[in-house]
C-alpha positions in Angstrom: 159.4 94.4 66.1 156.3 95.9 64.7 154.4 92.6 65.1 155.6 92.5 68.7 154.2 96.0 69.4 150.9 95.0 67.8 150.8 91.9 69.9 151.6 93.8 73.1 149.0 96.5 72.2 146.4 93.8 71.5 147.2 92.1 74.9 147.0 95.5 76.6 143.6 96.3 74.9 142.2 92.9 75.8 143.4 93.3 79.4 141.9 96.8 79.7 138.6 95.7 78.1 138.4 92.7 80.5 139.1 94.9 83.5 136.5 97.4 82.4 133.9 94.6 82.0 134.8 93.1 85.4 134.6 96.5 87.1 131.3 97.3 85.4 129.9 93.9 86.5 130.9 94.5 90.1 129.9 98.1 90.3 126.4 97.4 88.8 125.6 94.6 91.2 122.9 95.7 93.7 122.2 93.8 96.8 118.7 94.3 98.2 117.8 92.6 101.4 114.1 91.7 101.4 112.6 90.4 104.6 109.0 89.5 105.5 106.9 92.1 107.2 106.5 91.7 111.0 108.7 91.6 114.0 112.3 90.7 114.3 111.7 87.1 113.2 109.6 88.1 110.2 106.3 87.0 111.7 103.2 89.0 110.8 101.0 87.5 113.4 102.1 86.5 116.9 99.0 84.7 117.9 95.5 83.8 116.7 93.1 82.7 119.5 89.7 81.2 118.6 87.2 82.6 121.1 83.5 81.6 120.4 81.8 83.6 123.2 78.6 85.7 122.6 78.3 89.5 122.7 75.6 92.0 122.2 75.5 95.5 120.6 72.8 98.1 121.3 71.7 99.7 118.1 68.9 102.3 118.0 66.5 102.5 120.9 66.1 99.0 122.4 67.1 96.8 119.5 70.0 94.5 120.3 72.1 92.6 117.8 73.8 89.6 119.3 76.8 87.8 117.9 79.8 85.7 118.5 83.4 86.7 119.2 85.3 84.5 116.8 89.0 85.4 116.9 91.5 87.5 118.8 94.5 88.4 116.5 97.7 89.6 118.0 100.0 91.2 115.4 103.8 91.3 115.8 103.9 95.0 114.9 101.3 97.7 115.3 102.4 99.2 111.9 100.9 96.2 110.2 97.3 96.7 111.4 96.0 98.4 108.3 98.3 96.5 105.9 97.1 92.9 106.5 94.3 91.1 104.9 92.2 88.6 106.8 90.8 85.7 104.8 88.0 83.7 106.3 86.3 80.6 104.8 83.7 78.0 105.9 85.2 74.6 106.6 81.8 72.9 106.8 79.7 74.6 104.1 77.1 71.9 104.3 76.2 73.0 107.8 75.6 76.6 106.8 72.0 75.9 105.7 71.2 74.5 109.1 72.6 77.5 110.9 71.1 80.1 108.6 67.4 79.2 108.9 66.2 81.7 106.4 67.6 81.8 102.8 67.8 85.6 103.3 70.0 85.3 106.4 73.7 86.1 106.3 76.6 86.3 108.6 78.2 89.7 109.1 82.0 89.4 109.8 83.7 92.6 111.1 87.0 93.7 112.4 87.0 95.3 115.9 89.9 96.9 117.8 90.4 98.0 121.5 88.9 101.4 122.3 85.9 103.2 123.8 83.2 105.2 122.2 79.6 105.4 121.1 79.5 101.9 119.5 81.7 100.1 122.0 81.2 96.5 122.8 82.5 94.7 126.0 83.9 91.3 125.1 82.9 88.4 127.2 86.3 86.8 126.4 88.5 89.2 128.4 86.4 92.2 129.3 88.1 94.4 126.7 86.1 97.3 125.3 86.3 97.3 121.5 85.0 99.4 118.6 84.1 98.4 115.1 86.5 99.2 112.3 84.4 101.4 110.0 86.6 101.0 107.0 84.7 100.1 103.8 86.4 96.6 103.6 86.7 95.9 107.3 83.3 94.2 107.2 81.9 91.5 104.8 79.0 89.1 104.5 79.0 85.3 104.4 76.0 83.3 103.3 75.0 80.1 101.7 76.4 81.4 98.4 79.4 83.3 99.7 81.7 80.9 101.6 84.9 82.9 101.8 85.6 86.6 102.4 88.5 88.9 102.8 88.6 91.7 105.5 90.9 94.6 105.1 91.3 96.4 108.5 91.7 100.2 108.2 92.6 101.0 111.8 96.2 102.2 112.2 98.6 101.4 115.1 96.9 98.4 116.7 98.5 95.2 117.8 95.3 93.5 118.8 92.3 93.0 116.5 89.1 90.9 117.0 86.9 89.3 114.4 83.2 89.3 115.5 80.3 87.7 113.7 76.6 88.1 113.8 73.7 86.4 112.0 71.4 88.9 110.4 68.2 88.8 108.4 66.7 91.7 106.4 63.8 91.9 109.1 66.3 92.1 112.0 68.4 89.8 114.1 67.0 86.3 114.6 66.6 85.9 118.3 68.4 82.9 119.8 70.1 82.0 116.6 73.5 83.5 117.3 74.6 80.6 119.5 74.5 78.4 116.4 77.5 80.3 115.0 79.7 78.3 117.2 78.6 75.1 115.3 80.2 76.4 112.1 83.9 75.9 111.6 86.0 78.7 110.0 89.4 78.8 108.4 91.4 82.0 109.0 94.5 83.1 107.2 96.3 86.4 107.6 98.7 87.9 105.1 100.3 91.2 104.1 
């Protein structure tokens, strides 16, 4: 009789311990749903349009810096505009030396966004008035030595961004050279 009670007690203990372990396992399970940033389908970017038209910016008295509109980026959600990073690289680095005539020349890439103000530019592409993003990482320089850059827009709440480029030299903008920017091929990649 005593062995039977011990056996039943042992079975009861094993059953309770097993139930407790099963309960602990199910109650400790956490389900976290992780989705990609962006719109309902998880896209960060709705569209990237290569443009390749020229623009000009008045700086100072009469000096003009001309350049090229490279890309129009349409984001799926305006909340992503200051969270993305825009990676740009040369696809034909051998041609950079032909375009940058001076070894001191460089290409300034900058993020612009729709708006009006003192430094506004009217785009040839669609007539939109845009402003430069003045964030510390929203502009970068490409050269013969630097073939890839990352731009980090700082502007908040924009669904449309533009990437504009201009060839510069320390002595000022080289006249007539901006049109050669369209001879270069760029790779663009946008990520969170």
